[in-house]
Legacy VTK file of the C-alpha trace (Angstrom):
# vtk DataFile Version 3.0
C-alpha trace
ASCII
DATASET POLYDATA
POINTS 162 float
122.190 129.823 177.377
119.713 128.958 175.784
120.176 129.176 171.874
117.553 128.523 168.923
118.473 128.122 165.202
115.880 128.773 163.032
112.738 126.731 162.631
113.488 125.342 166.102
110.171 125.584 168.048
110.398 127.960 171.389
107.622 129.031 174.311
107.102 132.874 174.758
106.057 133.622 178.429
102.130 134.487 177.937
101.797 133.874 174.220
102.722 130.540 173.774
104.781 128.055 171.166
106.150 130.344 168.459
108.405 129.406 165.792
112.127 130.750 165.457
111.943 132.693 161.918
115.840 134.537 161.825
118.132 136.600 163.441
118.245 140.470 163.289
121.142 142.756 163.855
120.347 146.217 164.976
122.133 148.810 166.597
120.713 150.291 169.889
122.212 153.356 171.645
125.418 152.188 170.010
125.368 148.622 170.205
125.210 146.186 168.118
122.518 143.578 169.361
121.197 140.184 168.120
117.305 139.097 168.259
115.741 136.146 167.511
112.527 136.904 165.398
109.662 134.790 167.126
106.649 134.345 165.101
103.610 133.113 167.674
102.040 130.384 166.058
98.325 131.047 167.080
98.071 134.631 165.651
101.114 135.103 163.953
102.941 137.568 166.058
106.258 138.846 165.449
108.153 139.005 168.940
111.868 140.217 168.791
114.112 138.538 171.740
117.183 140.028 172.379
119.355 137.006 172.220
121.403 138.182 175.258
118.121 138.398 177.167
116.615 134.950 176.277
116.853 133.724 179.920
115.417 136.711 181.801
111.998 136.617 179.288
111.505 133.156 179.821
112.054 131.912 176.493
112.344 127.963 176.716
112.026 124.751 173.969
109.114 122.696 173.683
108.530 120.434 176.714
110.156 116.736 176.730
108.409 113.165 177.266
109.004 113.249 180.928
107.332 116.622 181.450
104.390 115.800 179.032
103.797 112.981 181.723
104.194 115.350 184.592
101.484 117.755 182.752
98.936 114.873 182.842
99.329 114.065 186.416
98.755 117.754 187.269
95.828 118.212 184.714
93.964 114.781 186.432
94.532 115.489 189.887
91.286 116.199 191.220
91.554 116.124 195.354
92.999 119.737 195.344
91.400 122.637 197.121
90.866 125.249 195.065
91.085 128.713 196.566
87.689 130.489 197.840
89.267 133.922 197.577
87.613 136.604 195.175
87.650 135.979 191.812
89.434 138.802 190.769
91.945 137.505 193.403
92.447 134.282 191.890
92.627 136.219 188.446
95.431 138.109 189.498
96.991 134.830 190.750
96.173 132.527 187.741
97.571 135.494 185.150
100.561 135.535 187.552
101.245 131.381 186.859
100.457 131.484 182.659
103.012 134.410 182.343
105.359 132.463 184.322
105.617 130.472 181.061
105.864 127.254 183.091
103.385 124.494 181.679
103.042 123.056 184.916
101.778 126.806 186.315
99.519 126.678 183.446
98.146 122.958 183.447
97.071 124.221 186.896
95.387 127.136 185.919
93.805 124.917 183.486
93.022 122.166 186.221
91.571 124.741 188.878
89.367 126.646 186.449
88.234 123.030 184.979
87.412 122.329 188.305
85.660 125.715 189.644
83.808 125.363 186.230
81.860 122.216 187.901
81.002 123.869 191.288
80.001 127.441 189.592
79.712 129.707 187.131
83.494 131.182 186.384
82.985 135.052 185.674
84.257 136.251 182.225
87.803 137.135 183.362
87.830 133.187 184.237
86.528 132.006 181.483
88.765 134.042 179.480
91.823 132.640 181.539
90.406 129.039 180.646
90.565 129.678 177.131
94.224 130.980 176.972
95.573 128.218 179.460
93.879 125.628 177.149
95.328 127.039 174.449
98.686 127.502 175.332
98.679 123.762 176.746
97.054 121.764 173.679
99.397 123.463 171.664
102.384 122.980 173.694
101.130 119.159 174.049
100.645 118.906 170.522
103.880 119.732 169.532
105.401 117.853 172.645
103.927 114.171 171.428
104.100 115.029 167.743
100.718 114.558 167.316
97.101 116.692 166.662
95.933 119.249 168.502
92.260 117.439 168.108
94.057 114.308 169.829
94.924 116.878 172.915
91.839 118.067 173.054
90.218 114.730 172.856
92.431 114.057 176.062
91.405 116.923 177.846
87.437 115.991 177.586
88.501 112.724 178.753
89.689 114.465 181.995
87.379 117.180 182.286
83.950 115.736 180.799
81.521 118.420 180.319
LINES 1 163
162 0 1 2 3 4 5 6 7 8 9 10 11 12 13 14 15 16 17 18 19 20 21 22 23 24 25 26 27 28 29 30 31 32 33 34 35 36 37 38 39 40 41 42 43 44 45 46 47 48 49 50 51 52 53 54 55 56 57 58 59 60 61 62 63 64 65 66 67 68 69 70 71 72 73 74 75 76 77 78 79 80 81 82 83 84 85 86 87 88 89 90 91 92 93 94 95 96 97 98 99 100 101 102 103 104 105 106 107 108 109 110 111 112 113 114 115 116 117 118 119 120 121 122 123 124 125 126 127 128 129 130 131 132 133 134 135 136 137 138 139 140 141 142 143 144 145 146 147 148 149 150 151 152 153 154 155 156 157 158 159 160 161
């Protein structure tokens, strides 16, 4: 089971990177339960995560250097077939990928939407999802590489020139 200490950074699927602010104990239905108190860095939202359900909810550590390299490999793949289904079906598929919390799936969503953007205008939902995937990736990559978010943004601009 994944364990975190106060001050650790962790990724919560769909919400992004958070910091473990504490551990709270509550009595629920007559049973004592322990929770991680996670504060999402992007918006300050506080989430209580039952410690015994960490694996179920997908809470995980920040990626390591090897995973960072794999993310960049995924982002640089240009010879891929973009799904030609309707935008709302693509939206649902991409949303499922983002909800997994997998940095690799999020990288695929970002890459696919950037490539699609070169071919045609994205729907409002797709533009919003592009921003979400971009923000999730920038935050985690900057922490994983120990650099500023601006450096990651510059990397993305080199990979996906406007």
